[in-house]
C-alpha positions as CSV (number, residue, x, y, z in Angstrom):
1,M,89.2,-77.8,-53.8
2,S,88.7,-75.0,-51.2
3,M,87.0,-71.7,-52.2
4,H,88.8,-69.3,-50.0
5,T,92.3,-68.6,-49.0
6,P,93.4,-68.4,-45.3
7,Q,93.8,-64.8,-45.8
8,E,90.3,-64.4,-47.1
9,W,89.0,-66.6,-44.3
10,H,90.7,-64.4,-41.6
11,R,89.6,-61.2,-43.3
12,Q,86.0,-62.4,-43.6
13,T,86.0,-63.4,-40.0
14,G,87.6,-60.1,-38.9
15,A,85.0,-58.2,-41.0
16,N,82.2,-60.2,-39.2
17,M,83.6,-59.4,-35.9
18,G,84.0,-55.8,-36.8
19,Q,80.5,-55.5,-38.0
20,A,79.4,-57.3,-34.8
21,Q,81.3,-54.8,-32.7
22,N,79.9,-51.8,-34.6
23,T,76.4,-53.3,-34.1
24,Q,77.1,-53.8,-30.5
25,G,78.3,-50.2,-30.1
26,R,75.2,-48.9,-31.8
27,A,73.1,-51.2,-29.6
28,V,74.9,-49.9,-26.5
29,K,74.4,-46.4,-27.6
30,Q,70.7,-47.0,-28.3
31,N,70.3,-48.8,-25.0
32,V,71.8,-45.7,-23.3
33,T,69.5,-43.4,-25.3
34,S,66.5,-45.6,-24.5
35,V,67.2,-45.8,-20.8
36,R,67.6,-42.0,-20.8
37,T,64.4,-41.8,-22.7
38,H,62.6,-44.1,-20.3
39,H,63.6,-42.0,-17.3
40,E,62.8,-38.8,-19.1
41,T,59.5,-40.0,-20.3
42,H,58.6,-41.3,-16.8
43,G,59.7,-38.2,-15.1
44,E,57.9,-36.1,-17.7
45,H,54.6,-37.9,-17.2
46,L,54.9,-37.6,-13.5
47,G,55.5,-33.9,-14.0
48,R,52.4,-33.8,-16.3
49,Y,50.4,-35.6,-13.7
50,G,51.6,-33.1,-11.1
51,N,50.7,-30.2,-13.3
52,L,47.3,-31.7,-14.2
53,T,46.6,-32.6,-10.5
54,G,47.5,-29.0,-9.4
55,A,45.5,-27.4,-12.2
56,L,42.5,-29.7,-11.3
57,E,42.8,-29.0,-7.6
58,Q,43.0,-25.2,-8.3
59,K,40.0,-25.5,-10.6
60,V,38.0,-27.5,-8.1
61,Q,39.0,-25.0,-5.4
62,D,38.1,-22.0,-7.6
63,S,34.8,-23.6,-8.7
64,S,33.9,-24.4,-5.1
65,R,34.6,-20.9,-4.0
66,L,32.6,-19.5,-7.0
67,V,29.7,-21.9,-6.2
68,D,29.7,-21.0,-2.4
69,G,29.6,-17.3,-3.4
70,L,26.7,-17.9,-5.8
71,Q,24.8,-19.9,-3.2
72,R,25.2,-17.2,-0.7
73,R,23.9,-14.7,-3.3
74,A,20.9,-17.0,-4.1
75,E,20.1,-17.3,-0.4
76,S,20.4,-13.6,-0.1
77,L,18.2,-13.0,-3.1
78,E,15.6,-15.5,-1.7
79,N,15.6,-13.6,1.5
80,S,15.3,-10.3,-0.3
81,I,12.4,-11.7,-2.3
82,Q,10.6,-12.8,0.8
83,K,11.0,-9.4,2.4
84,T,9.9,-7.6,-0.7
85,Q,6.8,-9.9,-1.0
86,H,6.1,-9.0,2.6
87,S,6.3,-5.4,1.8
88,L,4.0,-6.0,-1.2
89,A,1.5,-7.7,1.1
90,M,1.7,-4.6,3.5
91,L,0.9,-2.3,0.6
92,H,-1.9,-4.5,-0.5
93,A,-3.3,-4.5,3.1
94,A,-3.0,-0.7,3.3
95,H,-4.6,-0.3,-0.1
96,Q,-7.6,-2.6,1.0
97,A,-7.8,-0.8,4.3
98,K,-8.8,2.4,2.5
99,D,-11.9,0.6,0.9
100,P,-14.0,0.7,4.0
101,Q,-12.9,4.2,4.8
102,I,-14.1,5.3,1.2
103,Q,-17.3,3.4,1.6
104,L,-18.0,5.2,4.9
105,C,-17.2,8.6,3.3
106,L,-19.5,7.8,0.3
107,W,-22.2,6.5,2.7
108,R,-22.0,9.7,4.7
109,L,-22.4,11.8,1.6
110,S,-25.2,9.8,0.3
111,R,-26.9,9.9,3.9
112,R,-26.6,13.7,4.0
113,E,-28.2,14.0,0.6
114,R,-31.4,12.8,2.3
115,R,-31.6,15.9,4.5
116,P,-34.6,18.0,3.9
117,L,-34.3,20.5,1.1
118,R,-34.1,23.3,3.5
119,E,-31.1,21.8,5.1
120,Q,-29.2,20.8,2.0
121,K,-26.6,23.5,2.1
122,R,-22.9,23.1,1.1
123,D,-21.5,23.4,4.5
124,P,-17.9,22.7,5.7
125,T,-18.8,19.2,6.6
126,E,-19.7,18.3,3.0
127,I,-16.5,19.9,1.8
128,L,-14.5,18.0,4.4
129,L,-16.2,14.7,3.3
130,E,-15.3,15.4,-0.3
131,Q,-11.7,16.2,0.7
132,E,-11.5,13.1,2.7
133,K,-12.8,11.0,-0.3
134,E,-10.2,12.6,-2.6
135,T,-7.4,12.1,0.0
136,L,-8.3,8.4,0.3
137,K,-8.5,7.9,-3.5
138,E,-5.1,9.7,-3.9
139,T,-3.6,7.5,-1.2
140,Q,-5.0,4.4,-3.0
141,K,-3.6,5.6,-6.2
142,R,0.0,6.1,-4.7
143,L,-0.2,2.6,-3.0
144,G,-1.2,1.1,-6.3
145,E,1.7,2.6,-8.1
146,A,4.0,1.4,-5.3
147,M,2.5,-2.1,-5.6
148,R,3.3,-2.1,-9.3
149,R,6.8,-1.0,-8.7
150,T,7.3,-3.6,-6.0
151,E,5.9,-6.4,-8.3
152,S,8.3,-5.3,-11.0
153,V,11.3,-5.4,-8.5
154,I,10.1,-8.9,-7.3
155,R,10.1,-10.2,-11.0
156,D,13.6,-8.7,-11.5
157,L,14.8,-10.4,-8.3
158,E,13.2,-13.7,-9.3
159,D,14.8,-13.5,-12.8
160,K,18.1,-12.7,-11.2
161,L,17.8,-15.7,-8.8
162,Q,16.9,-18.0,-11.7
163,E,20.0,-16.7,-13.6
164,V,22.2,-17.3,-10.4
165,R,20.7,-20.8,-9.9
166,H,21.2,-21.6,-13.6
167,D,24.9,-20.6,-13.2
168,I,25.2,-22.6,-10.0
169,D,23.8,-25.7,-11.7
170,H,26.3,-25.3,-14.5
171,K,29.2,-24.8,-12.2
172,L,28.1,-27.7,-10.0
173,Q,28.0,-29.9,-13.0
174,A,31.5,-28.7,-14.1
175,L,32.7,-29.0,-10.6
176,G,31.5,-32.6,-10.4
177,I,33.3,-33.4,-13.6
178,D,36.5,-31.8,-12.5
179,Q,36.3,-33.6,-9.1
180,T,35.9,-36.9,-11.0
181,C,38.8,-36.0,-13.2
182,L,40.8,-35.2,-10.1
183,R,40.1,-38.5,-8.4
184,T,40.7,-40.3,-11.7
185,T,44.0,-38.5,-12.2
186,Q,45.2,-39.1,-8.7
187,R,44.5,-42.9,-9.0
188,S,46.1,-42.9,-12.5
189,H,49.1,-41.0,-11.1
190,G,49.7,-43.6,-8.4
191,T,49.3,-46.4,-10.8
192,Y,51.6,-45.0,-13.4
193,H,54.2,-44.0,-10.8
194,E,54.6,-47.7,-9.9
195,A,53.9,-49.4,-13.2
196,G,56.0,-47.0,-15.3
197,R,59.0,-46.7,-13.1
198,P,62.2,-47.7,-15.1
199,N,64.2,-50.6,-13.7
200,S,67.6,-49.5,-15.0
201,V,69.7,-46.7,-13.8
202,P,70.1,-43.9,-16.4
203,P,73.5,-43.1,-17.6
204,G,75.4,-40.7,-15.2
205,G,73.3,-41.7,-12.2
206,G,70.2,-40.1,-10.7
207,S,66.7,-40.2,-12.1
208,T,64.3,-37.5,-13.5
209,A,61.5,-39.8,-12.3
210,V,62.2,-38.9,-8.8
211,T,61.9,-35.2,-9.2
212,G,59.1,-35.2,-11.8
213,N,60.8,-32.4,-13.7
214,I,59.9,-32.0,-17.3
215,P,63.0,-31.7,-19.6
216,S,63.0,-28.5,-21.5
217,H,63.5,-30.3,-24.8
218,R,60.3,-32.4,-24.2
219,G,57.9,-29.3,-24.2
220,V,54.7,-29.5,-26.3
221,N,52.7,-26.9,-28.1
222,A,49.1,-27.2,-27.0
223,R,46.3,-26.0,-29.3
224,L,45.4,-23.3,-26.8
225,A,48.2,-21.2,-25.3
226,P,48.4,-20.9,-21.5
227,A,47.7,-17.2,-21.8
228,D,44.5,-17.9,-23.7
229,T,43.3,-20.5,-21.2
230,H,44.2,-18.2,-18.3
231,R,42.3,-15.4,-19.8
232,N,39.3,-17.6,-20.3
233,E,39.5,-18.6,-16.6
234,M,39.8,-15.0,-15.5
235,K,36.7,-14.1,-17.6
236,R,34.8,-16.9,-16.0
237,H,35.7,-15.5,-12.6
238,Q,34.9,-12.0,-13.6
239,D,31.5,-13.0,-15.1
240,T,30.6,-14.8,-11.8
241,V,31.7,-11.8,-9.8
242,K,29.7,-9.6,-12.1
243,L,26.7,-11.8,-11.7
244,G,27.0,-11.6,-7.9
245,H,27.4,-7.8,-8.0
246,S,24.3,-7.3,-10.3
247,G,22.3,-9.4,-7.8
248,G,23.6,-7.3,-5.0
249,A,22.6,-4.1,-6.9
250,K,19.1,-5.5,-7.3
251,E,18.9,-6.3,-3.6
252,E,20.0,-2.8,-2.8
253,R,17.3,-1.4,-5.1
254,A,14.7,-3.7,-3.5
255,K,15.8,-2.7,0.0
256,A,15.5,1.0,-0.9
257,L,12.1,0.3,-2.3
258,R,11.0,-1.5,0.8
259,D,12.0,1.5,2.9
260,D,10.1,3.8,0.6
261,N,7.1,1.5,0.9
262,S,7.2,1.6,4.7
263,K,7.3,5.4,4.6
264,L,4.5,5.6,2.0
265,I,2.3,3.3,4.1
266,S,2.9,5.4,7.2
267,S,2.4,8.7,5.4
268,T,-0.8,7.6,3.6
269,Q,-2.2,6.2,6.9
270,K,-1.5,9.5,8.6
271,A,-3.2,11.4,5.8
272,A,-6.2,9.2,6.0
273,D,-6.4,9.4,9.8
274,D,-5.9,13.2,9.6
275,A,-8.7,13.5,7.0
276,A,-11.0,11.3,9.0
277,A,-10.3,13.3,12.1
278,K,-11.2,16.6,10.4
279,T,-14.4,15.0,9.1
280,E,-15.3,14.0,12.6
281,R,-14.7,17.4,13.9
282,G,-16.7,18.8,11.1
283,L,-19.6,16.6,11.8
284,Q,-19.4,17.5,15.4
285,D,-19.3,21.2,14.5
286,S,-22.3,20.8,12.3
287,I,-24.2,19.1,15.1
288,N,-23.3,21.8,17.5
289,E,-24.4,24.5,15.1
290,N,-27.7,22.6,14.4
291,Q,-28.4,22.3,18.1
292,H,-27.8,26.0,18.6
293,L,-30.3,26.9,15.9
294,R,-32.7,24.3,17.2
295,R,-32.6,26.0,20.6
296,R,-33.2,29.4,19.1
297,L,-36.2,28.0,17.1
298,E,-37.6,26.4,20.2
299,N,-37.3,29.7,22.0
300,E,-38.9,31.5,19.1
301,I,-41.7,28.9,19.0
302,G,-42.4,29.4,22.7
303,E,-42.4,33.2,22.3
304,T,-44.7,32.9,19.2
305,R,-47.0,30.6,21.1
306,A,-47.2,33.2,23.9
307,K,-48.0,35.8,21.4
308,I,-50.7,33.7,19.9
309,D,-52.3,33.1,23.3
310,H,-52.0,36.8,24.0
311,T,-53.5,37.7,20.7
312,K,-56.4,35.2,21.2
313,D,-57.1,36.8,24.7
314,T,-57.1,40.2,23.1
315,M,-59.4,39.1,20.3
316,A,-61.7,37.8,23.0
317,E,-61.6,40.9,24.9
318,T,-62.2,42.9,21.6
319,R,-65.3,40.7,20.9
320,A,-66.5,41.3,24.4
321,Q,-66.1,45.0,24.0
322,I,-68.0,44.9,20.7
323,R,-70.8,43.0,22.4
324,A,-70.7,45.5,25.2
325,L,-71.3,48.4,22.7
326,E,-74.8,46.9,22.0
327,E,-76.1,48.2,25.1
328,P,-75.3,52.0,24.7
329,T,-76.2,51.7,21.0
330,D,-79.6,50.2,21.8
331,N,-80.0,52.8,24.6
332,A,-79.3,55.7,22.3
333,A,-81.5,54.3,19.6
334,T,-84.3,53.8,22.1
335,C,-83.9,57.3,23.6
336,A,-83.9,58.8,20.1
337,S,-87.0,56.8,19.2
338,F,-88.9,58.0,22.3
339,R,-87.9,61.6,21.8
340,R,-89.3,61.5,18.3
341,Q,-92.7,61.0,19.9
342,R,-92.5,64.4,21.6
343,A,-95.1,67.0,20.8
344,T,-94.5,69.3,18.0
345,R,-93.9,72.3,20.1
346,E,-91.3,70.2,22.1
347,H,-89.7,68.5,19.2
348,I,-86.6,70.7,19.1
349,H,-82.9,69.9,19.0
350,D,-82.0,70.4,22.5
351,P,-78.8,69.5,24.3
352,V,-80.2,66.0,25.0
353,S,-80.6,65.5,21.3
354,T,-77.0,66.6,21.0
355,R,-75.8,64.2,23.7
356,I,-77.8,61.3,22.2
357,Q,-76.4,62.0,18.8
358,E,-72.9,62.3,20.3
359,H,-73.4,59.0,22.1
360,Q,-74.6,57.3,18.9
361,M,-71.6,58.6,16.9
362,S,-69.3,57.6,19.7
363,T,-70.7,54.1,19.9
364,H,-70.7,53.8,16.2
365,R,-67.1,55.0,15.9
366,A,-65.9,52.7,18.8
367,H,-67.8,49.8,17.1
368,Q,-65.9,50.4,13.9
369,E,-62.7,50.8,15.6
370,L,-63.1,47.6,17.4
371,L,-64.1,45.8,14.3
372,A,-61.0,47.1,12.6
373,H,-58.9,46.1,15.6
374,H,-60.6,42.6,15.6
375,A,-59.8,42.2,11.9
376,E,-56.3,43.2,12.5
377,E,-55.9,41.0,15.4
378,K,-57.3,38.1,13.3
379,A,-54.9,38.8,10.6
380,N,-52.1,38.9,13.1
381,L,-53.3,35.6,14.6
382,Q,-53.3,34.1,11.2
383,D,-49.7,35.3,10.5
384,L,-48.6,34.1,14.0
385,N,-50.1,30.7,13.2
386,E,-48.4,30.6,9.8
387,R,-45.2,31.6,11.4
388,M,-45.5,29.0,14.0
389,E,-46.0,26.4,11.4
390,R,-43.0,27.5,9.5
391,L,-41.0,27.5,12.7
392,K,-42.2,24.0,13.4
393,D,-41.3,22.9,9.9
394,D,-37.8,24.5,10.2
395,L,-37.4,22.7,13.6
396,R,-38.5,19.4,12.2
397,D,-36.1,19.8,9.3
398,K,-33.3,20.7,11.5
399,T,-34.1,17.8,13.8
400,A,-34.0,15.4,10.9
401,A,-30.7,16.8,9.7
402,L,-29.4,16.6,13.2
403,H,-30.3,12.8,13.4
404,I,-28.7,12.3,10.0
405,D,-25.4,13.9,11.1
406,G,-25.7,12.0,14.2
407,D,-25.9,8.7,12.3
408,C,-23.0,9.8,10.2
409,I,-20.8,10.4,13.3
410,T,-21.8,7.2,15.0
411,H,-21.6,4.9,12.0
412,Q,-18.1,3.5,11.5
413,A,-16.6,1.1,8.9
414,G,-14.2,-0.6,11.2
415,H,-11.1,0.8,9.4
416,H,-9.4,1.3,12.8
417,T,-9.0,-2.4,13.3
418,L,-6.7,-3.6,10.6
419,N,-4.8,-6.9,11.0
420,M,-1.6,-6.5,8.9
421,P,-0.2,-9.8,7.5
422,F,2.9,-11.4,8.9
423,N,2.4,-9.9,12.3
424,H,2.0,-13.4,13.7
425,P,2.2,-16.9,12.2
426,A,-1.5,-17.4,12.1
427,A,-2.1,-14.1,10.2
428,T,-3.6,-14.2,6.8
429,A,-2.4,-11.8,4.1
430,G,-4.9,-9.0,3.3
431,T,-7.2,-9.8,6.3
432,L,-9.5,-6.9,7.3
433,R,-11.6,-6.9,10.3
434,G,-14.2,-4.3,11.1
435,R,-16.3,-3.3,14.1
436,R,-18.8,-0.7,15.0
437,H,-17.5,2.2,17.1
438,D,-20.1,3.8,19.3
439,H,-19.2,7.4,19.2
440,T,-21.5,9.8,21.1
441,Y,-22.6,13.2,19.9
442,N,-23.9,16.0,22.1
443,M,-27.5,16.1,20.9
444,N,-29.8,17.2,23.8
445,R,-33.1,15.4,23.9
446,S,-35.3,18.5,23.7
447,N,-39.1,18.6,24.2
448,F,-40.3,17.7,20.7
449,Q,-43.9,17.0,21.8
450,H,-45.1,20.3,20.5
451,I,-43.8,19.7,17.1
452,G,-46.4,18.7,14.6
453,K,-49.4,19.7,16.8
454,S,-51.9,22.1,15.6
455,D,-53.3,24.9,17.8
């Protein structure tokens, strides 16, 4: 016996077909939605690829520009460091160049201390030598301070160069990664564009996949807002620019210091040369003054010798006169002795007796006067001889002092021949070369053969 009536059978079949139609409608609607979603998804990802590729290209371009700027700054810093090191070497050479000048000055002072005690006076030459020594020490002090400042600037430049290179390394590493991402993204973009292209036509015609537009309803909320990421990128650019500017400021400071160093080297060299020239003139003036006094001493010695000779002649004449008085003295004594033998009646004081007495008194007085003159002449001769010896001693001392000053003016330390570093490729930093300069001084070769002889 049948379980269903025909009506139930028709109704059941109609219900099945209705359900099938409903399912077909839902399926059609879902297919339409899926096709639209396929095209939207494809188009969205093409847009995302485009955005990502553009962002990577912009990032790579910006990073390359920043790296180029930093590399130029690094090269400029290296060049500035080299120039500043050259300036430091010039300071060091100028500082060393003062050493032989100071040694020469000290040698001259020490040499002049060996002058005879009579000649050890604090003359203008000694004052000029002391002033030259102080000038040279002051120039070395200023050069030393400039060297310390320059070394500090070089350290600052090297630190800044290291900082720039460190930033370059970081940016190059990030740039390499971004370039790799860009190449990967471009390859992935092409692959996805072909593999992910929908085969069906979206409802209503057209395709978002062609334009690559991102539908507004398919937007996403990233963890970092675009404004934040843009601010971070701007800060990255600003930090790089600030780093470059700080490096430029240090280079400007180094350039100003190099200019100051050049002026200091020139000014200190001029001060040293002027002091040396004053000392040379002072030594020559001392020699000229000494020669003038030596000529006066030689003339005085000649006049004293003439007076000694004249005094000796006078003494000889006085002795001759004393000896000549012996005859009248003896004659008066003889006559007086004979006349005492007269007879008593004739033994009177007559004019002859008066004349004999006068003659005896006259010869006695003359003898005493001549003896007194002879003693005075002898004392004068002794004084003249003593004065002669003193004059000779003075002349010997001044001659010794003259030769010492002559040695001082002819002895040179070779400080006029200074090879500065970097003047040519074969130059060596800090090389000093010296030579002996044969200066002549006006010292007349006077007749010294009488010096030291005794009369």
